[in-house]
C-alpha positions in Angstrom: -41.2 51.4 22.4 -41.9 48.4 20.1 -39.1 46.1 19.9 -39.3 43.7 16.6 -38.6 40.2 17.7 -35.7 38.8 15.7 -36.7 35.7 13.6 -35.3 32.5 15.0 -32.5 31.0 13.1 -33.8 28.7 10.5 -32.3 24.9 11.3 -30.4 22.9 9.1 -31.7 19.3 8.1 -29.0 18.1 11.0 -31.0 20.1 13.8 -28.3 22.7 13.9 -28.3 26.2 12.5 -26.2 26.9 9.4 -23.9 29.1 11.6 -23.2 26.4 13.9 -21.7 24.1 11.1 -18.0 24.2 10.2 -18.7 24.0 6.9 -20.9 27.0 6.7 -18.2 29.4 7.7 -17.6 32.3 5.2 -14.3 33.6 4.7 -13.4 37.1 2.9 -13.9 36.9 -0.7 -10.3 37.0 -1.6 -9.4 34.4 0.7 -12.4 32.4 -0.5 -11.2 32.5 -4.2 -7.4 31.8 -3.2 -8.4 28.7 -1.4 -10.6 27.8 -4.3 -8.1 28.1 -6.6 -5.9 25.8 -4.7 -8.4 23.0 -4.7 -8.5 23.5 -8.6 -4.9 23.2 -8.9 -4.9 20.2 -6.7 -7.4 18.1 -9.0 -6.7 19.7 -12.5 -4.4 17.1 -13.4 -7.1 14.4 -12.3 -10.1 15.9 -14.3 -8.2 16.3 -17.4 -6.6 12.9 -17.6 -9.8 11.0 -18.3 -10.9 13.1 -21.3 -7.4 12.6 -22.6 -7.5 9.0 -22.5 -10.9 8.3 -23.7 -10.4 10.9 -26.7 -7.3 9.3 -27.6 -8.8 5.8 -27.5 -11.7 7.1 -29.7 -9.2 8.4 -32.0 -10.0 12.2 -32.0 -7.6 14.9 -33.1 -6.1 17.3 -30.6 -8.6 20.0 -31.2 -11.6 17.5 -30.4 -9.8 16.1 -27.3 -9.3 19.8 -26.3 -13.3 20.3 -26.6 -13.6 17.1 -24.1 -11.2 18.7 -21.7 -13.0 22.0 -21.7 -16.3 20.2 -21.2 -15.1 18.2 -18.2 -13.8 21.4 -16.7 -17.2 23.0 -17.1 -19.5 20.3 -16.1 -17.1 19.6 -13.0 -17.5 23.1 -11.8 -21.3 23.1 -12.0 -21.5 19.8 -10.4 -19.1 21.1 -7.7 -21.5 24.0 -7.0 -24.6 22.0 -7.0 -22.9 19.5 -4.5 -21.6 22.3 -2.3 -24.4 24.8 -2.2 -27.4 22.5 -3.0 -31.0 22.6 -3.7 -33.5 20.8 -2.1 -32.9 17.0 -2.3 -29.7 17.6 -4.1 -26.3 18.3 -2.6 -24.7 17.3 0.4 -23.6 20.8 1.3 -20.1 20.0 2.1 -16.7 20.9 0.9 -16.5 18.4 -1.9 -15.0 18.8 -5.2 -16.7 16.9 -8.3 -15.2 15.9 -11.4 -14.9 13.0 -13.9 -13.9 9.9 -12.0 -11.1 7.6 -13.0 -13.5 4.5 -11.8 -15.1 4.3 -15.3 -12.2 5.2 -17.6 -11.4 1.6 -18.2 -15.0 0.9 -19.1 -15.5 3.7 -21.4 -12.4 2.7 -23.2 -13.8 -0.7 -23.6 -17.1 0.6 -24.9 -15.2 2.6 -27.5 -12.7 -0.1 -28.4 -16.0 -2.5 -28.9 -17.1 -0.3 -31.7 -19.8 1.9 -29.8 -17.7 4.9 -30.2 -17.9 8.0 -28.0 -21.9 8.3 -28.7 -22.2 5.1 -26.9 -20.2 6.1 -24.2 -22.5 9.4 -23.5 -25.6 7.1 -23.7 -24.5 4.6 -21.4 -23.6 7.2 -18.8 -27.2 9.0 -19.2 -29.0 5.6 -18.9 -26.7 4.1 -15.9 -26.7 7.5 -14.1 -30.8 7.7 -14.1 -30.8 4.1 -12.8 -28.3 5.2 -10.1 -30.6 8.1 -9.2 -33.1 5.7 -8.7 -31.4 3.7 -6.2 -29.7 6.3 -4.2 -32.2 5.8 -1.1 -30.7 2.4 -0.7 -27.1 3.7 -0.6 -28.3 6.5 1.9 -29.9 3.9 4.3 -26.1 2.3 4.9 -25.0 5.0 7.2 -25.4 2.8 10.5 -23.3 0.3 8.8 -20.3 2.7 8.7 -18.9 2.9 12.3 -15.5 4.3 12.8 -14.0 1.0 12.4 -15.4 1.1 8.6 -14.9 4.9 8.0 -11.5 5.0 9.6 -10.5 1.9 7.4 -12.0 3.5 3.9 -10.5 7.1 4.7 -7.0 5.5 5.2 -7.2 3.5 2.2 -8.4 6.4 0.1 -5.1 8.1 1.3 -2.9 4.9 0.5 -4.3 4.2 -2.8 -3.7 7.9 -4.2 -0.2 7.6 -3.4 0.9 5.9 -6.8 -0.9 8.8 -8.4 1.2 11.4 -6.8 4.2 9.1 -7.4 3.4 9.0 -11.2 2.8 12.7 -11.1 6.4 13.4 -9.3 7.9 11.2 -12.0 6.6 13.3 -14.9 3.3 11.9 -15.3 3.8 10.4 -19.0 5.6 7.0 -18.6 6.4 7.4 -22.6 8.5 10.4 -22.1 12.4 10.2 -21.9 12.5 11.9 -18.7 10.1 10.0 -16.9 11.5 9.3 -13.5 14.4 11.5 -14.0 16.2 13.1 -11.2 15.2 16.4 -12.4 11.6 15.7 -12.2 11.8 13.8 -8.8 14.1 16.8 -7.6 11.3 19.4 -8.6 8.6 17.2 -6.8 11.0 17.1 -3.6 11.5 20.8 -3.9 7.8 21.4 -4.1 7.2 19.2 -1.1 9.9 20.9 0.8 8.0 24.1 0.2 4.9 23.0 1.3 6.4 22.0 4.7 8.2 25.0 5.2 5.2 27.2 4.5 3.3 25.1 6.8 5.5 25.8 9.4 5.4 29.4 9.1 3.8 31.4 11.8 1.0 33.0 9.7 -2.2 31.1 9.3 -2.9 32.3 6.1 0.5 31.3 4.6 0.3 27.9 6.2 -3.3 27.6 4.8 -2.3 28.8 1.3 1.1 26.5 1.5 -0.2 24.2 -1.3 -1.0 26.8 -3.7 2.1 29.0 -3.0 4.1 25.8 -3.2 2.7 25.0 -6.6 3.3 28.6 -7.7 7.1 28.7 -6.5 7.6 25.2 -7.7 6.3 26.3 -11.4 8.7 29.2 -11.0 11.4 26.9 -10.3 10.7 24.7 -13.2 10.4 27.9 -15.7 14.0 28.8 -14.4 15.2 25.5 -15.0 13.5 24.9 -18.6 11.2 22.5 -17.4 7.8 24.1 -18.3 6.4 25.7 -21.3 4.1 28.8 -21.4 4.2 29.1 -25.3 1.1 27.2 -26.2 -1.2 29.7 -23.8 -1.9 31.8 -26.5 -2.6 29.1 -29.3 -6.4 28.4 -29.6 -9.6 30.1 -28.7 -9.9 32.5 -25.6 -13.4 32.2 -25.0 -15.4 28.9 -26.1 -18.9 27.6 -24.7 -19.4 23.9 -24.7 -21.6 22.8 -27.7 -24.3 20.2 -26.6 -24.0 17.0 -28.3 -20.9 18.3 -30.2 -20.1 14.8 -31.3 -23.5 13.8 -32.3 -26.7 12.5 -30.1 -26.0 9.8 -27.9 -26.7 5.9 -28.6 -28.0 3.2 -26.3 -26.6 -0.1 -26.2 -27.6 -2.7 -23.4 -24.2 -4.2 -22.8 -22.6 -0.7 -22.6 -25.3 0.4 -20.0 -24.9 -2.7 -18.0 -21.1 -2.2 -18.0 -21.6 1.7 -16.9 -23.9 0.5 -14.3 -21.4 -1.3 -12.5 -19.1 1.9 -12.6 -22.1 3.8 -11.2 -22.4 1.2 -8.3 -18.7 1.8 -7.7 -19.0 5.6 -7.9 -21.7 5.6 -5.5 -19.8 3.5 -3.0 -16.8 5.8 -3.2 -18.7 9.2 -3.1 -20.6 7.8 0.2 -16.9 7.0 1.6 -15.9 10.4 0.7 -19.0 12.2 2.1 -18.4 10.4 5.2 -14.8 10.9 5.4 -15.2 14.7 4.6 -17.7 14.9 7.4 -15.2 13.3 9.5 -12.4 15.7 9.0 -14.8 18.8 9.0 -16.3 17.6 12.3 -20.0 17.6 11.1 -22.9 15.4 11.4 -23.3 13.1 8.3 -26.6 11.3 8.3 -28.7 9.2 5.7 -30.4 12.0 4.3 -27.4 14.1 3.8 -25.6 11.1 2.0 -28.8 10.8 0.1 -28.7 14.6 -1.1 -24.8 14.0 -2.1 -25.2 10.8 -4.0 -28.4 12.4 -5.9 -26.3 15.4 -6.8 -23.6 13.1 -8.1 -26.1 11.0 -10.4 -28.0 14.2 -11.5 -24.6 15.7 -12.4 -23.6 12.4 -14.3 -26.9 12.1 -16.1 -26.7 15.6 -17.5 -22.8 15.9 -18.2 -23.1 14.0 -21.4 -25.1 16.8 -22.8 -22.1 19.0 -22.5 -19.8 16.1 -23.7 -18.5 15.1 -20.5 -18.6 11.7 -18.2 -19.7 10.6 -14.9 -19.1 12.9 -12.1 -18.0 11.8 -8.5 -16.2 13.2 -5.5 -12.4 13.8 -5.8 -10.7 12.2 -2.9 -7.7 14.3 -3.2 -9.5 17.1 -2.3 -10.6 15.6 0.9 -6.8 15.7 1.8 -6.6 19.3 0.9 -9.6 20.1 3.6 -7.6 18.0 6.2 -4.2 19.5 5.6 -5.3 23.3 5.3 -8.0 23.1 7.9 -10.4 25.1 5.7 -13.7 23.7 6.3 -15.9 26.1 4.4 -18.0 24.8 1.6 -18.3 28.3 -0.1 -14.4 28.1 -0.7 -15.0 24.8 -3.0 -18.1 26.3 -4.3 -15.4 29.1 -5.4 -13.3 26.6 -6.9 -16.3 25.3 -8.9 -17.1 28.8 -10.3 -13.2 28.7 -11.3 -13.8 25.4 -13.0 -16.6 26.8 -14.9 -14.5 29.8 -16.0 -11.7 27.6 -17.0 -14.5 25.4 -19.1 -15.4 28.6 -20.8 -11.9 30.3 -21.2 -9.7 27.6 -22.6 -6.8 30.2 -22.4 -6.9 30.2 -18.6 -7.0 26.4 -18.6 -4.1 26.4 -20.9 -2.2 28.4 -18.1 -2.9 26.2 -15.5 -2.1 23.1 -17.8 1.3 24.7 -17.7 2.0 23.7 -14.1 4.5 20.8 -14.6 3.2 17.3 -13.4 6.1 16.9 -10.8 4.8 19.9 -9.0 1.6 18.5 -8.6 3.3 15.3 -7.6 5.2 17.0 -4.8 2.0 18.5 -3.3 0.1 15.4 -3.6 2.4 13.3 -1.3 1.6 15.6 1.6 -2.2 16.0 0.6 -2.8 12.1 0.0 -0.6 11.1 3.1 -2.9 13.5 5.1 -5.8 11.7 4.3 -4.3 8.6 5.2 -3.3 10.1 8.5 -7.1 11.2 9.1 -8.1 7.6 8.7 -5.7 6.5 11.3 -6.9 9.2 13.5 -10.3 7.8 13.4 -9.2 4.4 13.7 -7.7 5.4 17.2 -11.1 6.0 18.4 -11.9 2.5 17.8 -12.4 -0.1 20.7 -10.2 -3.2 20.0 -10.7 -5.1 23.2 -12.7 -8.2 23.2 -13.8 -7.9 19.7 -12.9 -8.5 16.1 -12.2 -4.9 15.1 -8.4 -5.3 14.7 -9.1 -8.1 12.2 -11.7 -6.2 10.3 -9.3 -3.3 9.8 -6.5 -5.6 8.8 -8.4 -7.7 6.5 -10.0 -4.6 4.8 -6.7 -2.5 4.4 -4.9 -5.5 3.1 -7.8 -6.4 0.5 -7.9 -2.6 -0.6 -4.1 -2.8 -1.1 -4.0 -5.8 -3.5 -4.9 -3.7 -6.7 -2.7 -1.1 -5.7 0.3 -3.6 -5.1 -0.6 -5.8 -8.2 -2.6 -3.7 -11.0 -3.3 -6.9 -12.9 -4.4 -9.1 -10.1 -8.1 -9.2 -11.5 -7.4 -9.1 -15.0 -8.7 -12.8 -15.4 -11.8 -12.3 -13.5 -15.3 -11.2 -15.4 -15.2 -7.6 -16.2 -18.0 -6.8 -13.8 -16.1 -8.1 -10.9 -12.8 -6.7 -12.0 -14.4 -3.3 -12.4 -15.5 -3.2 -8.9 -12.6 -4.7 -7.0 -9.9 -3.0 -9.2 -10.6 0.2 -7.3 -8.8 -0.2 -3.9 -11.3 2.2 -2.2 -14.1 -0.2 -3.3 -12.4 -3.3 -2.3 -11.8 -2.1 0.9 -15.3 -0.4 1.6 -16.9 -3.7 0.7 -14.8 -5.7 2.8 -15.0 -3.6 5.7 -18.8 -3.5 5.5 -19.0 -7.3 5.1 -16.8 -8.0 7.9 -18.4 -5.4 10.3 -21.7 -6.9 9.5 -20.5 -10.5 10.0 -18.5 -9.7 13.2 -20.3 -6.8 15.1 -23.9 -7.4 13.6 -24.3 -11.0 13.0 -23.3 -12.1 16.5 -24.7 -15.6 16.4 -21.6 -18.1 16.6 -19.3 -15.1 17.9 -16.7 -16.8 20.5 -16.5 -15.1 23.9 -12.6 -15.8 23.5 -10.7 -13.3 21.4 -9.3 -14.2 17.9 -5.5 -15.3 18.3 -4.6 -12.3 16.0 -6.2 -9.9 18.6 -5.2 -11.8 21.8 -1.5 -11.2 20.4 -1.9 -7.4 20.3 -2.3 -6.6 23.9 -1.1 -7.5 27.4 -3.5 -10.1 29.1 -3.1 -10.6 32.9 -5.4 -13.6 34.0 -7.9 -12.9 36.8 -6.6 -15.7 39.2 -3.1 -14.0 39.0 -4.7 -10.6 40.2 -6.1 -12.4 43.1 -2.7 -13.5 44.4 -1.8 -9.5 44.9 -2.4 -7.4 47.7 -3.0 -3.8 48.1 0.4 -1.9 48.0 2.1 -4.4 45.9 4.4 -3.3 43.0 7.1 -4.2 40.9 10.6 -2.7 41.1 13.4 -3.8 39.0 11.8 -7.0 38.0 10.9 -7.9 41.5 7.5 -7.9 43.2 7.7 -5.9 46.4 5.0 -5.7 49.0 3.7 -2.6 50.8 6.3 -3.1 53.6 9.0 -2.8 51.1 9.9 -6.4 51.4 10.3 -8.7 48.2 7.8 -11.4 47.9 9.0 -14.8 46.3 7.8 -15.7 42.9 7.4 -19.3 42.4 8.4 -20.7 39.0 5.7 -22.4 36.6 8.0 -25.8 36.9 7.6 -25.9 40.9 4.0 -25.0 41.0 3.3 -28.2 38.8 4.9 -30.6 41.2 
């Protein structure tokens, strides 16, 4: 009887078979798309905000802004599929959702205000992204400079910097609205958050994992009953619409705009590197320089192509990293399904209008838990760091503090050069730059390091001098503040003042 030999499993670049990796888990089709929809709802508010802001700055009418939004959804979906499924040399094959980054919004608005128009924005994105594509090998080589003291710090700051977003959503999202910050808005956010927590406690693993999605649905139902949401606009407008290439005219290229956008690309590369490492830590999979490089190349390729379909720079969404952490659903195919849903939303504006009807406070209530989970994941990573006889505590303290500056004081860098402000206005970039530099200074460039601990470190743990230990004998112990020997007799403790005489 001839037995056919089974072909050996094809190994991944990380040296493991795909089935060995948590991110390669395949779930039933229904669960896959349900969890994928949860990812879309989590980042929907974030992905439509940039085109709203940029379109308004360019003086576009509402129907043209609608085209921008549809284009951003469509391109974000394609970019997500590329990042999660991947092709040779492009895509990290990790559960990362891609979309228009907030990092470049202020720069794009500045380009528009300076007279370049939306065409100059598209041209600068194409040129800067192609340059970014060329320099990704440099960024992919820095993996060895991201030990847990750096990655834990950055992951923590990612969660903390997103909290103002959640708070703004919980208050209503629009500061100009008369009900912004109202008890009703915050109450709706609180109710949504409470539903998330209660569903997370349910014994069913499926319900617990879908707690965010179910909480958003129930929160929207509560809002509808309370008259806080409006579905009347769902039927208005086209049902199907394909993004028209260069709908706003051909891109134009201006050197000043390209240089400004290149700074944004550097920030995006830094943030995406941090997100790739963060999601790898959360998923529990190996992330090496090659995988980071593949992820960054997918980022840059998507960004370079996106203006063709009237969209902007693409990057990983940090809030969805939090969703992976809180649900425990690590499959990249779930996020791929979310990408497919984004593509459909971009082609079917009517579905996009349904999702847009989800009240912002509902997103805020879920966001508090999501973004807090990201910070908690960072703290868990920092717990693995060795703090004894080194400067790691100072690295963490200074980096988190530096990353919080633009969050605590958004105008802190307004008087600095625009290139500097663009980089350090992001708390994530600020913390990443500081953590990397301090890790290099204290843990790699050891020349000049003192054998004695810093005063900051020395004050954080109990220290017993070696000469004191030599005075103790086997069996000595402390009871009730007294030193007792092995025979149960109290040992006289001489005060410091007597020993000096």
